[in-house]
N, C-alpha and C positions, 0 to 999 in steps of 0.2 A: 504493500500500500504506500509506503514512503520510501524514498531513496535513502541509501546508506543506513537502513534500519538495522539495529542489533537487538539482542534479546534483553539486555539489562540496561537500566538507566543509572547514570551516575548520581542522580538526585531522586530520593524516594518521595512518592506522592504524599505520604503522611507527614513529611516535614513542611509542607506548604500550609499556610494559614487558610482558613475557610473562605476568605474573601478572594484570594487568588484562585482557589479551586472553583468557586462560583463563576469567576471570570472566564477561566479556560474551558469550563464545561459547556457554557452557552455558545452555540455557533452563531448567534446573532449579536454577540458583543462586538462593538466597533473596534477598528484597529487601534491598538494602544501599546505603549511601552511603559512597563512598570518596573521600578528599581526597588530591590530588596537587599538586605545585608547578605552578601555571599552569592547572590544570583540575580538575574534579571528575567523578566517575562516579556516576550514579544508576541502580541496577538495581531494577526493580519487577516483582514477580510478582503479578498481579491476577486475581481471579476474573471470569469473564464468564458471565452467565446467559442462556441461550437455552432450548432444550428441556431441557438439562441444564447443570450447572456445569462449565466448562472453565477451564484456566489459560493466561493469556497473559503472556509475559515480555517486558519492554522494557528496553533498555540505552541510556541517554542519556549523552553526554559534554558537560559544561557547561564552556565556555571563555569567561569573561567574560560578555558578553551574548548569545553565540551558543551554540546547542545542536545537537549532531549525534546521530544515532541509528544504532545498529549494525544493519545488515541481515544477518541470519544466513544467508539464502539465498545472497546474493552475497558474504558475508564481507567486507563493506566498510562504512566509515563514510559516511553521507550526511547532508547538511545538513537539519536539521529546522526551523530558524527561530530566532526570538529566545526569550528567557526568557518573555516574555509568551505566545508561542505554546505553549510547554511548559505553562505554568500553565493556559491555556485548555483544552488537551487533557486534562490531569489532572483539571481541574474537571468536564469533561464526563463522563469515565469514573466519577468518584466519585459524581456526581449520579445516574447510571444505576444504580450499585450500591445507593445508598440506596433508590431506587424498587424495585429487585429484592428487597432484604431486607424491605422493608415488605410486599411481596406474600407472602413466606413467612410473615410474621406473620399475615396474613389467613387463609392456608391452615391454619395451626396453630390459630387461633381457631375456625375451622369444625370442625376435628377435635375440639377440646375441647368445642364445643357438642354434638357428636354423642354424647359421653359423658354430659353433663348431662341430655340429653333421652332417654337410653336408646335412641338410634337408631344404634347402632354398625353399621358396614358390615363385610362379610366381609374387606375389604381394609384394615382399620384398621392392622394391624401393617406391611403393605407400605408404606402411605403414611407411617407414622411413621418407618420406617427410611429411606425415600427423603429425607424432609425432614431427618432427623438427619445423613445422609451429606452432603447439599448444604450445610447450614448449618455443619457442623463444618469443612468445607473452606474455606468463606468466612471463618470465624472465624480459622482458622490463618493463612491468607494475609494477612488484614487486620491481624492482630497485628504481623507483621513489617513490613507496609507502613506502618502508623501510626508505628512506631518510626523507620523510614527517612525518612518524610516530615518527622517532627519534627527529625531531624538535618539534612535539607535546609533547613528553615526557619531553624534556628539559624545555618547557614552563610551563607545568602543574605541574612539580615537585615543583614549587614555591608555589603552592596552598596547604594550610594545610589540606583542606578537601578531597583531592584526594587520592585514594587508590594507593599508590606507587607500591605495588607488582603487582597489576593488570596492571598498566602502563608498568612496566618492562616486564611482561609476554607477552603483546601484541608486544612490541618492539622486544623481542627475537623471538617470533613466526613469525613475519613478516620477520625478517632477515633469519629465518630458511626456509621459503618458497622460498625466493630468492636464498639461498644457494642450496637448493634441485633442483630448476630449473636449476641453473648453472651447478650442477653436472650432471643432466640429459642431458644437452646440450653437455657436454664434453664426456659423454658416447656415445651419438649419433655420434659425430665427430669421435671418435675412431672406432666406429662400421662401419662408412662409409669407413674409411681408410682400415680397415681389409677386408671389402667387396670388395673394389676396388682391393686390393692385390689378393684376391681369383679369381676375374674375370680376372685380368691380368695374373695370373698363368695359368688359364684355357685357355686363349687366346694364351699364349706362347706355351702351350702343343699342341694346335691345329695347330699352325703355324709350330711347330717342326715336327709333324707327316706329315703335308702337304709337308714339305721340304724333309723328307725321302721318301715319295711317289714319289715326283718329281724326286728325285735322282735315284730311282729305274728305272724309265722309261727314264731318260735322256740318258744313254749309248745306251739303246735299240732303242730309237728314232733316235739317231745319226747314228747307224749302219743301221737301216731300211731306213733312208733317203739316206744314201750313196749308199747302194747296190740296192736300188729301183730306182736309176736314169736310165732313158731310153737312155743310151749311150753305146757305145761299149768299149771294152778293160777293163771291170771291172775285178778286181782280183777275183780268185776262181770261175769265172763264169762257166768254163768248168771242174772244179775239182769235181770228184764224192763225195769227202769228204768235199766239200766247206761249206755245211750247218753246219756240226758239227764244222768245224774250226771257222765259224762265231759265233756259240754259245759259243765256248771256249773263243774267243776274248771278247764276251759280259760279260762272267763271270769274266774274268781278269779285265775288266774295272769297273765292279761292285765292286770288291774287292778293287781296287785302290781308287774308289770314297768313299767307306764306311770306309776305314782304318782310316782316320783322326777322324771320328765320334767315332769309337770303341776305339781308343787310348785316346781321350778326356774324354769319359765316364769312362774308366778304371782309369784314373788319379783322376777323381772326387770320384770314389768309394774308392780308396786307401786313399785319403785325408780325406774322411768321417770316415773311419775306424780308422785312427790315432787320 
């Protein structure tokens, strides 16, 4: 289950106080670094990306140069190896996370390109929500993890036997995952704003065309309703040219109605040219 696992732990579980045991037993405990006399506790909740983003919690007990890991299934401490083994394991996990978050950036870029090329799919919002949910989870977890790793580095720097360069690399890479996820979230937010603007623009065009269509039929509906009344004394009722006169009145009303729209659009065109 764990790399570098051995049968016995250098630190017995019964030597830990109840508060430490409560912290390492709960897999929902946030990432944390706890200092105690003679040993330190490192709890890391990290995202793991496969078909979806899941959360994996690890609890390490660091005693000098030896590291133990808490097995939640067996409820026991098991020897993990040396500090170098721990750093190698963390480095491997962080490098994979960097690769995973970069893949999300590529997916988001493809989604953004579909907007610029007016090639939006019907599943745009489903994809956006999926990426938003995954990247938000990664960002939240890596914020706490980066703070915890920074505390770990500050504490272990005092140990002469520790590989300082490996520590600094893990610190920088953890911060890099957090920054990459934060950047992805910002891109997603900007993408949503641009998508909303596109949808609003399309909606406004549809409303504008409906308004024009309504405007075309408004004078006609008015005249039809007026001359279609079943009453006597209607004008032009006995006029042989009455129909053509009504058509002429309709055209005049259409021009009067559309004149403000024509003038408004003409002003916009002139302003754009300037």
